Every structure is written in C-alpha cells, then in structure tokens.
C-alpha positions in Angstrom: 43.9 -0.2 32.3 43.6 1.3 28.8 46.9 -0.2 27.7 46.0 -3.6 29.1 42.6 -3.5 27.3 44.4 -2.7 24.0 46.9 -5.4 24.5 44.4 -8.1 25.2 42.0 -7.2 22.4 44.7 -6.7 19.8 46.2 -10.1 20.7 42.7 -11.7 20.5 42.2 -10.1 17.2 45.4 -11.2 15.5 45.6 -14.6 17.2 49.4 -14.6 17.5 49.9 -14.0 13.7 52.2 -11.4 12.4 51.3 -8.9 9.7 53.7 -7.3 7.3 51.1 -4.7 6.1 52.0 -1.4 7.6 48.3 -0.5 7.8 48.0 -3.1 10.6 50.1 -0.9 12.9 48.0 2.1 11.9 44.9 0.3 13.0 46.6 -0.7 16.3 47.5 2.9 17.0 44.0 4.2 16.3 42.6 1.4 18.4 44.3 2.9 21.4 42.8 6.3 20.8 39.4 4.7 20.3 39.5 3.2 23.8 40.4 6.6 25.2 37.5 8.1 23.3 34.9 5.6 24.7 36.3 6.2 28.1 35.7 9.9 27.7 32.2 9.3 26.4 31.2 7.0 29.2 32.6 9.4 31.9 30.6 12.3 30.5 27.5 10.2 30.3 27.9 9.4 34.0 28.6 5.7 33.6 32.2 5.9 35.0 34.0 8.5 37.1 37.5 9.9 37.5 39.3 8.5 34.4 39.4 11.7 32.3 39.2 14.6 34.7 42.8 15.6 34.6 43.3 15.1 30.9 40.1 17.1 30.0 41.0 20.0 32.3 44.7 20.2 31.3 44.7 18.8 27.8 41.6 18.9 25.6 38.7 20.6 27.4 36.6 20.7 24.2 36.1 16.9 24.5 33.6 17.7 27.3 31.3 19.5 24.8 28.4 17.8 23.2 30.3 17.6 20.0 33.3 16.0 21.8 31.1 13.5 23.5 29.2 12.4 20.4 32.5 12.2 18.5 34.0 10.1 21.2 31.0 7.7 21.1 31.5 7.3 17.3 35.2 6.8 17.7 34.9 4.4 20.6 32.2 2.2 19.0 32.1 2.5 15.2 35.8 3.2 14.6 37.0 0.7 17.2 34.8 -2.1 15.8 36.0 -1.4 12.3 39.6 -1.3 13.4 39.5 -4.6 15.2 37.8 -6.2 12.1 40.4 -4.7 9.8 43.3 -5.7 12.0 42.1 -9.3 12.1 41.6 -9.3 8.3 45.1 -8.1 7.7 46.6 -11.0 9.6 44.1 -13.6 8.2 44.8 -12.5 4.6 41.2 -11.5 4.1 40.2 -8.4 2.1 39.7 -5.3 4.2 40.0 -2.4 1.7 36.3 -1.5 1.5 35.9 -1.4 5.3 39.1 0.6 5.6 37.9 3.2 3.0 34.7 3.7 5.1 36.9 4.1 8.2 39.3 6.5 6.4 36.5 8.8 5.2 35.0 8.9 8.7 38.3 9.4 10.5 39.5 12.2 8.2 36.2 14.1 8.4 36.2 13.8 12.2 39.8 15.2 12.5 39.2 18.0 10.0 36.1 19.2 11.9 37.7 18.8 15.3 41.0 20.6 14.5 39.4 23.4 12.5 36.5 23.8 15.0 38.8 24.1 18.0 41.0 26.7 16.2 38.1 29.0 15.0 35.8 28.5 18.0 35.9 29.7 21.5 38.6 27.1 22.5 41.0 28.6 20.0 41.9 31.4 22.4 43.8 29.0 24.7 45.2 26.0 22.8 46.9 23.6 25.1 49.8 21.3 24.0 47.7 18.2 24.0 45.7 19.7 21.1 48.5 19.2 18.7 48.4 15.4 19.0 45.4 15.7 16.6 47.6 16.8 13.8 49.5 13.5 13.5 46.2 11.7 13.7 45.0 13.6 10.6 48.2 13.1 8.8 48.2 9.4 9.6 44.6 9.0 8.4 45.3 10.7 5.1 48.4 8.5 4.6 46.4 5.4 5.3 43.7 6.5 2.8 46.5 7.1 0.2 47.8 3.6 0.9 44.3 2.1 0.5 43.7 3.8 -2.8 47.0 2.4 -4.1 46.0 -1.1 -3.1 44.6 -3.3 -5.9 40.8 -3.1 -6.1 39.0 -6.4 -6.0 36.3 -6.6 -8.6 33.7 -9.2 -9.0 34.0 -11.2 -12.2 31.0 -10.3 -14.4 30.5 -11.6 -18.0 31.3 -9.0 -20.6 27.9 -9.4 -22.2 26.1 -8.7 -18.9 28.2 -5.5 -18.4 27.4 -4.4 -21.9 23.6 -5.0 -21.4 23.6 -3.2 -18.1 25.5 -0.2 -19.3 23.2 0.3 -22.3 20.3 0.9 -19.9 19.3 4.6 -19.4 18.8 6.1 -16.0 15.1 5.9 -16.4 15.3 2.1 -16.9 17.3 1.7 -13.6 14.7 2.7 -10.9 17.1 2.2 -8.0 19.7 4.5 -9.6 17.0 7.0 -10.5 15.8 7.2 -6.9 19.4 7.6 -5.7 20.0 10.3 -8.2 17.0 12.2 -7.0 18.2 11.7 -3.4 21.6 13.0 -4.4 20.1 16.1 -6.0 18.1 16.8 -2.9 21.2 16.3 -0.8 23.1 18.7 -3.0 20.4 21.4 -2.5 20.3 20.8 1.3 24.1 20.9 1.5 24.3 24.2 -0.3 21.5 25.7 1.7 23.0 24.9 5.1 26.3 26.2 3.8 24.8 29.5 2.9 23.0 29.5 6.3 26.2 29.3 8.4 27.8 31.9 6.1 25.1 34.2 7.3 23.1 34.5 4.2 20.7 37.5 4.6 17.7 35.8 2.9 14.7 35.5 5.1 14.4 31.7 4.9 18.0 31.3 5.8 17.5 33.4 8.9 14.3 31.5 9.8 16.0 28.1 9.4 19.0 28.8 11.7 16.8 30.3 14.4 13.7 28.1 14.2 15.1 24.7 13.0 18.8 24.3 13.6 20.0 27.0 16.1 22.9 24.8 17.0 24.7 25.9 13.8 25.3 29.3 15.5 26.8 27.8 18.7 30.1 29.5 19.6 32.1 26.2 19.9 32.8 26.4 16.1 32.2 22.7 15.4 28.7 23.1 13.7 29.9 25.9 11.4 33.0 24.0 10.4 30.8 20.9 9.8 28.6 22.7 7.4 31.5 24.2 5.6 33.1 20.8 5.2 29.8 19.6 3.7 29.7 22.6 1.4 33.3 22.5 0.1 34.1 18.8 0.2 30.9 16.7 0.3 28.9 18.8 -2.2 31.5 18.2 -5.0 31.5 14.5 -4.2 27.7 14.3 -4.3 27.7 16.1 -7.7 30.4 13.7 -9.0 28.2 10.7 -7.8 25.3 12.0 -9.9 27.6 11.9 -12.9 28.8 8.4 -11.9 25.2 7.1 -11.8 24.5 8.5 -15.2 27.7 7.6 -17.0 28.7 3.9 -17.2 32.2 2.6 -16.4 33.0 5.0 -13.5 35.0 2.5 -11.5 36.0 5.2 -9.1 32.5 5.2 -7.7 33.3 1.9 -6.0 35.9 3.6 -3.8 34.7 7.2 -3.3 31.1 6.2 -2.4 32.6 4.3 0.6 34.7 7.3 1.7 31.7 9.6 1.3 29.4 7.3 3.3 31.9 7.1 6.2 32.4 10.9 6.2 28.8 11.9 6.0 27.7 9.3 8.6 30.3 10.5 11.1 29.6 14.2 10.7 25.9 13.8 10.8 26.0 11.6 13.9 28.1 14.2 15.7 26.1 17.2 14.4 22.7 15.8 15.0 23.6 14.2 18.4 25.1 17.5 19.6 22.0 19.3 18.4 19.9 17.4 21.0 22.5 16.8 23.7 21.9 18.0 27.2 25.4 19.7 27.3 24.3 22.0 24.4 22.7 25.1 25.9 18.9 24.9 25.6 18.6 27.8 23.2 20.8 26.1 20.7 19.1 22.7 20.7 16.5 21.7 18.1 13.2 23.3 19.1 10.7 20.7 20.5 8.0 21.7 17.9 10.4 21.2 15.0 12.3 18.2 16.4 10.6 15.5 14.3 11.0 17.4 11.0 14.6 18.3 11.6 15.7 14.8 12.7 13.8 13.2 9.9 15.4 15.5 7.3 18.9 14.9 8.7 18.4 11.1 8.8 17.3 11.1 5.2 20.3 13.2 4.3 22.6 10.7 6.0 20.9 7.7 4.4 21.4 8.8 0.8 25.3 8.4 0.6 25.1 5.2 2.8 22.5 3.6 0.5 24.5 4.7 -2.5 27.7 3.0 -1.2 25.7 -0.2 -0.5 24.3 -0.1 -4.0 27.7 0.3 -5.6 29.2 -2.4 -3.4 26.5 -5.0 -3.9 26.1 -4.6 -7.7 29.2 -3.4 -9.6 28.1 -4.2 -13.1 27.2 -0.6 -14.2 30.6 0.7 -13.0 32.8 -1.9 -14.5 35.2 -1.1 -17.4 34.1 -2.9 -20.6 36.4 -5.9 -21.3 36.5 -8.2 -24.3 34.4 -11.4 -23.8 37.5 -13.6 -24.0 39.1 -11.9 -21.0 36.3 -12.8 -18.7 37.2 -15.7 -16.4 36.1 -17.2 -13.2 37.5 -16.0 -9.9 38.4 -12.4 -9.1 40.1 -9.8 -11.2 42.5 -7.2 -9.9 42.2 -3.7 -11.2 
C-alpha cells in the first residue's frame, strides 16, 4: 500500500515529465520514508492499526517513543509536503532552492538527533540492524544540502542606488532588524542556558529549571539531551553569525543559512516541545501543569525568531546584496 501511494502521488506530482536533476530522485526516496513516518505516527495515535507492529518491535523500537512519534508527524506532514512541491518544481523548471534549503536543515537536524540520541540513550544497548538505515539518510541529506549550496542563487534585481541607501542605514534606523537582533540575542542566551542545564550545571537556577520547568531534558531516552547539545554547538554559532549578518551589510550568505537554520530549529523544537507534553512521556518528565503556559510560550518564541528572520531575509534582500555598479543593474533576475 505504501509503495502504491508513493507511485501514484509521485506520478501526479511530476505529470509524466522527466527530470535530469539528481535531486529529484533524492526527493522521491525521502518521499517514501515520509509515508512510512506518517504511518507510524497515525498508528501510535490510534487512528490505524497493525501496519508498523513488526517493524517497531524488530527494527526501530525507539520510533514508538514520544520523540519518535512527534518526529514521524513532522516527517510525514511537513517533509512530505515540501518534497512533493520540490519534486514538482524540478520537473516544471520552477525554482525550488529556497524550499529545499529549509527541508535540508530540518532533515539533517532530525537525523543527527535521532542517530546520536539512540546511540547514547537507553536504546543504544541493543542496536538492531534496521537502525543503520538512518546513516544513509543522513549522508544523503548532507549531500543534497551541498548540491543546493552549489546551485546558483537567484537574487532579485534591485537598483544599485537603493542597495546603497539601504546599506547606509544603521541598525537603529531599521526597526525590524533591531527587533530581530534582540530576539537573536535572547535566543543565544536561552540556547546557552539550556545547554548548560543538560550538561548538569551545578548552579541553583539550572537545577531548578530542569526539575520545575523542563524535566523532559533528563529523560533516559537521550533525545532531549542531544537536542540541547545540537542547539548549543551548532545552532548557537549560527545565531551569533546572524546577529553579525543583520549588523553588517552585504552578507549574502544570510539568504541561505537563515533558511537552513529556520528548518532545523522548527523541526527540533516541534519534536522536543511535543514530546515534553506527549502522553507516552512518563508523567514525571512532562512539563508541570503549573508552568505549562510559561514553558510553551517561551519555546514558541524561541522557535519564531529564526523563522521570522528567514522570512525577513527572503522577502527583502536589499541589505544583504553585494554592492554593484549602477550600470550593471538590469531588469529580470541575476544569478550569483
């Protein structure tokens, strides 16, 4: 049934056209895994029965955890939707690079947390052969991201004088960028703080936070701890770089890396926050009822900052453009 669904939806997406872009076949492969993921999520939610029992028990038992279920929902809905759109765009000759960068960031983050979390958590004591199918998924995701970065970036044509005027503005005269910078600084502090918490910082407020606000971070499955460490060692440097990019004009790399960052943070936060309140998480590790509103609000704000930053960079590229002579500006699109 899964193969039939993939076949029908892929054919509907491409409309009998052939694509020479190798990324199309990457999207097709991951579409299959996305359908498997949504099947897993629906079964553990109780909407369907009997599809995943054997595979879960003999292959990847960690997919029945709260983290595995929330990850499966994201993969089966968000990733699958993006993959179908991107597969269609490759065959129709439409641009898909920006969407694909969001997908790549999300997919790589998902695989890093899953693979590392399984190895260092309680499921690492008995790794089954099916676990190793995640390694090719990570490698293929990284390869796809590298291919995307090597593709020409499509930039809007903006008059050189407009670029010059915009880039002369200070941060204080760009209120949207100022608010985003403040949000990034707050995100940096929060990222570092939660990293110290899972590293068992002995300070009283770290102890208080992990026991009274986010006890899920000390769950033995390993996923929450790895998530916080990925935030600390990978996301935090990117957040810091984005502060620099909002302050310094001409940082064209912001147009790409903010998309990757938004995808990664959104995926990890969805999985982490969802697992923190999921019924399959032991009650003692769920967000306490008295602190539920504060913790959820804080996590949603943390998720919103990189997403809003990516939208801002995508919608208005002027500040991040390289300065060009006036005579080189022309109508249409410019490849960079």
